[in-house]
N, C-alpha and C positions, 0 to 999 in steps of 0.2 A: 811438676808431679802433684801435686796437693793441686791448683790451678786446676790440672785436667780432671783431680777428681770431682771437685765442686762442681764444675761442667758437667759433666756426666750427667751428676745427682739434679743438679736441676732440672738438664730436658727429659730425664728421667721424667723428675715430679711435671713436667709439665703434660708431659703425655697423658697421665692419668687426672692430669683437674683437666682435661682439654683434650678431650678424644677426637682421632681425625674426625673430618663430617661425615654424615651419613647422607648420603641421597639417593629417594624413590620414589617413584610414578605413581601416585596415589590415582583411587575408581574413583568415578564420580557413582555415588550410589544415587544421593532424591536430585530431586531440579526441581523448584519452585519458580513457572515463569509466570512473571507479570506485567501488567502489559505496556510495560516499558520497564526492561530489564529483567534477570535472574537471579533468583536465590539458590547455589550450588553448593553440597554438598561431599567434600574428597574425602577419604579415609582411606590411611594407610597401616599394612601393622608393621613397623620397625623393632628393633634388637637396640638395643642402648646401657652402655657399660654400666655401670655406679662410677656415679660424678658426674662433674659436667661433661654436654655434647653440642653437637648441634648435628639437628635434622635438618634436609631441604626435602621442602615439597618439589618438586621440575614440572614440567611441560602444564605448566597452568594457563588459561587464558590471559593474553595481553589487554584485556581489556576488564580489567580487575579494578573493583575499587577499594582501597586500601583501610578506607574507615569502616567499613563494614567485617574487617573479618574477625573472627569467632572461634575461637580452639577448643576442642577436648580434646583430652586423655586420659588414659589409664592406670591403673597397679600404681597410684598416689603418686604420677609422677610430675612434676612443679614445673608450673610453664615462665622463666622467667625474660624470655622475648621471642614476640611475632614480629616478620616483617616483611613484610612483601615488597620485594621490586623485578625490575625487568631481565633476563639474559638471554642474549644474542646465544644460538645455538652455535658450535663447533662444529667444522665440517664434517660432513659423514665421511664414510671409509667410499673411492670411487666403485661403479656398480663395475663390470665387468665384460657386462651389453654394453657399454658405452666407447671402448677401441674397435670393438668389433664394427659401432655405427661409423667409427671417422674412421676405418680403413674400408669400411665399404663406399664413402663419400668419395678418398679417392679416385678407388675403382671406378665410379660411376661419371668419374669428375674425366677422366683421362677418354672414356671411352666417347665422352662429349666431344673432346680433346680430338681425338681420332675422324670421329664423324663431319664434326666441323671440316677434317683436312679435304675428306674424301668429297664436301661438298664446296669447297675451292676449287679442284683440282674439276671438278665437272662445270664449276663456271667458266674457267678459265676455256675450257674446251670449246662450250657451248658460246660461250664469244671466238674463235677460234673456225667454227664452222660455220658461224654465223659471218663471218668477214668474206670469210673467201664463197659462199654462196655466195654472195653479193657480184663474184665476179667471173660466173658461170653462164658463159656464149656470149659473154663479149669480146669485142677485136682486137686484139695488143695492137701498141701504135707500127705504121707503117708494114701493117699488115693488112689485106683482103675478105680474111678469112676466117671461123670463129678459132676460138683458142678448143673447141669438143667439135667431133658432129653432133648430130640429131640421137644418135642413138646414144654417145659417150656421155651427153648431157643429160638426156633421161636415163640411165643407169644410174649419174652422181644424183640427179638431183633424188633420185625414190632414198639411195645410202644418206643424205643428211638431211630428208625429212626422217625416215628409222631412228638417225644416231639423236636426233635430237629431242624426238618425241622418247627415247630410256633414259636421256639426260635429264628431264624436266621427270620424269617418272621416278628416276633415282636420286634426286634433289631432294623433292618427298620425299619417301620414303625416310631419305636419313633427317630432313628435318620434324617428321613426325615423330624417328626414336628420338631425336636431341629433348621437344619436349617430352616425352612420356618417361624419360632421366630423369627429368627435369623435375615432375610429378617426385617421382621416387627420392630424391634428393630430398624437396620440399619434406615429407613428410619424414623420414629421417633425422632431420635437422627436428623435428617436432618431435620425437620421440627423443633426442637426445636433449633435446631441453628439459623435457620432463624428469629427464632419471640425472639431471645434476642435482647437486644437494641445495636446498634451496639454506641459507645463510644469511638474510635479508629480514626472515619476518625474526620477529623476535618474540617471546615465551615467558611468562609468568614464573616466576617460584616465591616461597616461601622460607624464609629464611627462620626457623625455628631452633630455642636456645631452652635447653631441657635440664633437668638436676633429678638424678635419680638413685635414692642407697644405696638400689645394690641391680647388679646389670639383671637384664631384663625383655621382654618383646610384650608391648603394647600398645596400640590400637588408638590411631589419633586421627581426629575427624575434626577439620579446616571448614566451616561457614563462611562464605564471603557472596558479596550484589556482580555480577558483573552486565556489560549492556552489550547491546549487539542483540539483544532477545526480546521477543517480545509472543504474543496471541490477540487475534482477534473475533470476537465472537462469529459464531452461522449460527443459521438455522433453518431444516425442514419446517414447516408447516405441510401438517394432511387435513382435509375433513374426507371424510365418505359418504356423507350427506348434511343436511342441515337440521337431521337426526339425532348425529352421531359426534361424539368430545372431542375437540380439537383434538391433533396426534403433537406434539412441539419433538422434536428429536436436536437437541443443543448437539452444537457441534464448535470446536475451534483449529484456527488457524493459526499454527505456529512458527516462527519462524527463525532457526537457531544460527543467524552467525558472529559466534563467539569465537572463535579456530579450532575449537575441540570437538569431535563429532558426542553424541550420548548416544554410551548404546547399552540398554538391559536396563535402563533405569528409572525407579520410579518418578514418576512423574506430577507431580498439585499444581493448578490454576487458580492463582490471583488476581481479583481488581484489586490491589489494589497498588499507588504506583511512587515505591520508598526512592526514587531516584529523581526526582522534582524535589521541585525549590520548594522548603519546609518553612521557609521565611512568610513571616503574617504580610499581607499586603494592607498600604496605604493608602487613605481617603485623602483627596484632597478636594480643597475647595470649585469650586468650575459658579461661573455667573451670566446672570442675562444683562440685555442692555438692549436697545434700542438701537439699529442700526443706522449708518449715517447715508443721510439721501445724495445719491449723486445725480449732477446736471445733465448729464452727458444721457439718450437717450439705449447705445450699447448698454451701459451702466444698469441702465433700471430695466433692462429685456433681460440682463443674467439677475439679479437682486432677484427680481421678482420668481423667475424660473428657479433660486432656490430656497426662496422662502416656500413654494409651494408644493418643495419636499422637505424641509426642516418647519414643524411648525415655531423655534424658538431660534434665534440666533446662541450657543454655547461656547464657552471664551474657558477654556482654561486659567486657573491664576499664577500666580508665580508662586512658590514654597514660602514659606511663614507668614500665610499671608494670616489674618484672625478669623477667628470662631470656625476654626476646624483643629482637628491631632493631623501633622506633618510631621515629617525627618525631616531630617539635616542636611538628606541627599535623594534623590530617587533612587531606586531601587532595581533591581531590573526584575521587570513576576514571569515566569514562567503560564501563558495563556491557555491552562487543560482545558477549557470546557467546563459541558455540563459535570459535577464529579458526584457521583452515585452516594447516594444517602448510606447504604450499607457496606461493611463489603464481604463480599463472596470467593469462600476459595471450594474450588473440587477437588477431591481425589482420581487420579485415576485409576480403573483397579489393577488393566494389563500394564506393565512395564512397556517402554520405548524405547523403539532404538529411533535417536531425531538426527539427521548430519549436517554438520555448518555445512548448508554450502546454502545461506541466506534463501533456500526454496519453501514452495507452500508446503507443510506437511497437517494434512486434515485431520484434528482427533474426534471421537465418539464419546461425548460429555458423558449422556445423559437421554433417557428419554420418559416422558410424562405425558399424559393425558390431562386436559386441560380443558374445564367445564367452561362451554362460549355456549351465549347467545348469535343467535345467528340475524342478522339484518339488512334489508338494503339501504343503500347510501344515497344521495348522491347530491354535484352540488352545480348545477348545471348553469350559470353564471361563469362560474371558472373551468369547467368544460362541460359537454353533453356527453357524460355516460353517467352509467350505475355500477358500483361497484359492492361488493357482498362484503360486508365488515361480521367478523366476530368480534362478542365482546367479552374479554376477560375480567371478571370480577375478586375484587381478591389478590392480583396479580402479584404480591411483595412476597410472597409464598415463594412465588417462582425460579427467583434467585436471575432477575433479567437482566441484561445490560444490551446500549443503543450496540446493534450491526442490522447487519443484510437476513435477509429469509428468503427460501425456493417458496413457492407456496405451487403448493400438490393436490387437486379437486379431486376426486374420483378417481386416485390414479396419474392423474392428467398433472403435466408443470404447467400450471397457468402464468408466471413470470416469478417476477420477487418485489416485494416490498420492504418496508424499512421497521423493526423495532424500536419504538423509545418508549422504553419504563419512568424516562424522565418526567413523569410530570405531573401533575397536583391530583391530578382525579384519583377516584376509589373506581376508575372501569377503564380497563388500557383497551384502543379499537385497534385491530387487527387488520389490513388492506389486504383482502381472500383475490382481489382482482376482477375484472367486470364480468359482467355478464350481458353481451350482448344479447339475451332475445328479449330482455327489458330496455324500450327506449325512450329517449325521455329530451325535446324540446324546450326553448325560451323562446320565444318573441315578441318583441314590441308594437304593436298595431296601434299604427296611426294615427287612426280615429279616438283614440286616447289620447295623445299626448297635443298639451293646448298649452302656449303660453303668453298669457296677456297682461293690462294694465287696471290692477283693482282699482288700484285709486291715483290721486297724481302723481305722487313720487312712490309706487309700492308697485312690485312685479310679482304676481304671481303664477309658476308654471305649474302643473298637471306631471306625470305620467304613469307610465299604468301598462302589466309586462302579465305578456300569459304563459304558464307552462304547461304541456302536455305530456301526461307517460304512459303508454301504453306498453303489458303487457304480453308479448309471443312464445311466456311460456303454455306447455299443460299444466300446470299445479296453480291455486289463485299464493299471489306474492302479498308482503306485507310489508313498504313501502317508506324510507321516513329519505326527502328534498328537504333544502333549506335555500332561502334566496334574505338581502338584504334591504332595510330600504338607510338613505345619510342619516347621520348624526351631526347637529349642528352643534358648530364650536363654539358659536356669538349669537350673542339678543338679540341683534341684528335682524339674526336670520331662519325663518321657521320652518320645520317641517311637522307634515302631520301624516299620517298615515289616513288613508279614507276608508281603502279595503282591504281588507287579510283574507278573505273566504274558509273561513275557519280555522285556520294555521295560529298557533302559538306567536306570541309578538315579547320579544326579550329587546324593552326601550332600553336598557343600559346601552345592548349590544348594538340594538337597531337590527334584530335577526329575526326571521318568521320560518315558523317549522312547520312544517306539512307531515302526518301522516295518515294517510290512506289504506282500506286496504281492497284490491285487482283483483279483480277472476280472470283466468283466462283469459287471453285474445280481446279483453276488454283496457276503452282506455280512460282514460279520467282527466278531466282540466281543469286548473285553477288559475285562476286572477287577480291579480292585488294589485296597487296603486297609492301615490303619494303626494302632496305637494308640497312647491317651497314657496316660500316669500322672504322678500328681499329688497334692499332700496334700487330705485333703478338707475343711481348712479352708479353702481357695485356691482364688477364681475364677481360671479361663481364659481368655484370649481370643487369636485368632489375630487375630493386627495385620500390614497391609501396611507391606514392609521399601519 
């Protein structure tokens, strides 16, 4: 009796100290979407007893980053532990519709079986008729007259023909009926599959161990990072004319594949990437050396091709070589490409509904007007077309990120361009598409190109090019177009600009720039030339940088 009393007291004490688990499904209130991943804030109001207890936040995304969990509690409640874990949902109650579908499938299969029996009978009858039809008009053994008279033969033939046609029609109708029934069975099976409770999909849950001096209702907010969500910037660039500012419509393509819908949530967009590798990169030494010459002709040709595409043969060194800081072992580095210099966050004013279907959701972030300087631009050596550029000064204040932009000029869709703010220039160039009313052509006149030996061991080659621009518009234009001459990388190769025809010349890059004002219907022509001198026993190739 005494032992029973002690056990009862211990049981009561344990119930006071450790209350029954409290399971709640929190509401997603805020989502900050990153370029890769998202930060989710889930909130729930929970009634907790005095003392120690456990609270379970159920139905969370399984793509949870456990290290990112942060918890806030109201009412002076103490948080002793917070652990994220995976959970396999228990089977849900079966829908009453499931049994109805099963019964319907059985009845339809019975109907198909009955129809197939009819088809089998019709086929056998068809075989019998076909066999007897072969005996029509034949003469039995030992007889001199046919089995049937002419009139009987005609009547029987008409019967066979009519009956066989009816049989074929009956068989065809039954086959169509079977096909339709099979289609209906497939539809019911699809519906049945969707009604079955899916116990294979795991969800996440947070186990919170809390302690309170009094029984109370508190608000608990859990913030954590999840994968399988992202956003990418999109733009609409609209111009109403060359005397108007450029209108920028900043959009975001949001994708939610976290397993749970975001309904009526406050959304923010961030250019940060908190889920990428944050280990510092390690620089290993590289070395340059002479290439070993091969005696075989095929190897020499291959090496010559490689040398033309690579200025130097670079070879990675093994770790622990002197002269550079190295790691004990190579670290895995995630290449994130060019990174934005400043982090940007956009708060979306209107609450959003974003389904977890992995589909694109286009959200308008903001609209701005950007002061722009318009300039016609061309590089005829690369492409014989003239493009309209918008030059944006002090573009950093617009918080632009690399992305694709749809171009509209005077309400007409022109095409797409790429916005790339990751440049060192203080002016951002945005292409607004081609202008087919301005033509440009680059040719190499034959009479301006020659090759001759100026010394016994030296070759000199002269090159010339001619560029023609025509303005077919009804208004004057100012156009900038560029070309280039090669830059020597060897002392024994001398390149000299002979004629630049009014162009600005940048010797470091070999770039020639013309800026011309052209009246309506007018065309203008420029010409430039250069020479190259090099030893006659060398072959010279112009290589792209």
